[in-house]
N, C-alpha and C positions, 0 to 999 in steps of 0.2 A: 504494500500500500504506500502511496505517496500522500502525505498530509500537508496541506498548505493553509496557513492561517492569515487572515486579513483583519484589519481593524478599520471600520468604515463609519462614516457620518458623524455629525457633531456630538452624538451620544457615545461614541467609541464602542460600537457593537463589534464583537469578535465574530467573524464569519469564517467558514471552513470549506475547503474543497478536498474531498477524499477521492482518490482515483486508483485504479488497478493498472496492471501492465498493459492491458488491451486498450486503455484510455477511457474506460467507462467511469463517469464521475458522478458523485453525489455532492450537492451543495447544501450546506446548513447555514441558514440565516445570512445570505449574501446581501447585506443591507446597504448597497451602494446608494449614494444620495446626490451625486453630481457627475458630470461628464468625465472628470479626471478619475473618479473611483470606478465608473463603468469601464473605462479604458483599461485600468489596472487589472480588473477581473477578466475582461475579455481577452486581453493580451496573454494572461497566464493560461487561459483555456486554449487559445489558439496556438501558442508557442509549444504547448505540450500535447497538441493534437487530441484534445479531450472531447468526448461526446457526453453532454449532460443528460443523465438518465433520471435524476430526481432533484427536486427543489423542496427542501424540508424546512419547516419553521418550528422552532421550539415553542413558540407562542406567537400571538398576533397583536401585541402592542406595536404601535406604529414604528418605533425605532428599529424593530426587527423585520419589518416587511417592506421597507422603502425600496429594496431592490427587486421585489417580486415581479413588478410589471416589466422591467428591463429584461430580466432573465426569461420570463415567460415568452416575451415577444421575440427575443433573439434566438432562444434555444428550443422553443416549442414544447416546454414542459409547464405544468400547472403546479401551484403550491400544494403541499401536503402538510396537514396539521390536524390537531384534535378538534372534533366537532364542537366541543363545548366552548371553544374560543371563536367559532365562526362569526358570532354576532359582532365581534369587534371590527370586522371588515366593513360593516355598515356605519362605523363610528370613526372612520379615518379622518374626515374633515374636523370632527370634534376633537380628536386626539391631536391633530396638527395645531389647533388653536391652544389646547391645554398645555402642550409641551413646547410650544414655540418652535416647532419643527416643520419647515416647509414641506408640503406634499406636492412633488412634481407630477406624479402620476399614480393614481390609486392602484393598490394591489388587485389583481383579478380574484375571483372566487376560488375556493378550494377545488382542486381536481380529484382529491382523494382524502378521505378521513382516516386518521391514524388513531389507534386505541391501544390500551394496555395489552401487552402480549404480542402485538404485531411485530413484524420484522421488515426492514427495508434492505434489499440486497442487490448487489451486482456481483459478478464472479469474484470471489476472494474477499469480499467485504460484506459483513452482516451487522446491521444495526438493530438492536432490540429496542422497542418503544416502552418507556416507563412513564406512566402518567402520575404526576405529582401536582395536585391542585394547590392553590394558595397564593402564589404570585399572580396567577390568572386561573380561571376555572379549568382550562384545557392545557395547562403547561405540561410539556413532555420533555424527557431527557432521552438521548440516544446513547445506547451502551454497546460498545464493541468488545465482546468478551475475549475474542482470540484474534487480535490484529496481526499476529505473526511478525513479519518484517515491515518496519515503517521507516521510510526515508533512508533505507540502507542499514538500519539498525535491527538486529535480530532479537527474537525473544522479548518483544516489547510487552509490557503488562497491559491489562485491559484499559480501554479509553472510555471516558464519559463526557458527553456534551450536554450539559444540563440547562443551557440557556440562562435565564435569570432566576432559576430555582435556587441555585447555590453559587456563591462566589468564594474567593479565597478569604477565609476568616469571617464570612458573613453570609446572609441570604437575601433574596429579593424582597422588595417592598410588597406590602399586602393591602394597600389602600386604594387600589385602582380596579374598577370594572370587575367586581365579584371576587376580589382578593379575600383571603382568610388566613391569618397568621397561624392559628392553631392547626389548621389543615396542612399548611406549609411545613411547619415543624414536624408534625406527625409523619408526613410523607417522606421528608428528608431522613428522619430516623429509621423508618421501617423499610424504605425502598432503596435509599442511596447509601447510607452509612453502613448498611449490611453487605454492600459489595466488597470484594477483596480490598484489603487495606492499601495494596500497591497500585490500585487503579489511579490513573492519571486523569485529572479533571480539567477540562477546557471550558471555563465559564463563558457566559455571554458578554461579560465585561471584565476587564482587569486581568491579572496574571493567572497562570496555571496553578494548580494545587494538587493534592492527593487526598484520597479518602482517609488515609491515616491522619493527615494534618487536620482535616475537618472534624474528625471524631472528637477532637479536644474541645470543641466549642459547644458540645451538646451533652 
């Protein structure tokens, strides 16, 4: 697997491109917000001869969906996320005003609903869907249990992409659009902190962490 991380838009959203040797690619929260960021993402995809197979959103707050329209239009894929967050796509203008975040082009509707226990796959890459409500009703994390070789490094531990559910040393806010801090803490404890301690966590904002490090906070 090749894993490429980007940080996009004024809110500093971490987006990820996962690809295999054949060039099949999965995009997670590619939240480009201007032409420069669109070019950076498109140049990476073109330079590496990638074919985008999936556009995944960990949740549907505006800062994480800003690039959906661009990716959908350019690569012919539709966003995939949890059904319980779908209502937020009807609130994009409201979110834009609330966050002071310009909306260049609204995200299209979801092409596929993802739920607890689902898996998103391309050959050699399997992402399990873990539903953790609280930051948003339909927040999901993507868990790669057996990444194998990543960026030339062998025997890489499991990888977790939790969006804004979990950050290094903290967790996501719970005061927006159906958030619930009790549910968030419960879900983190029961579904994420129970993953192998060596799991490497790539949050939706900020630096990487590990499950071992995050267990100290709960």
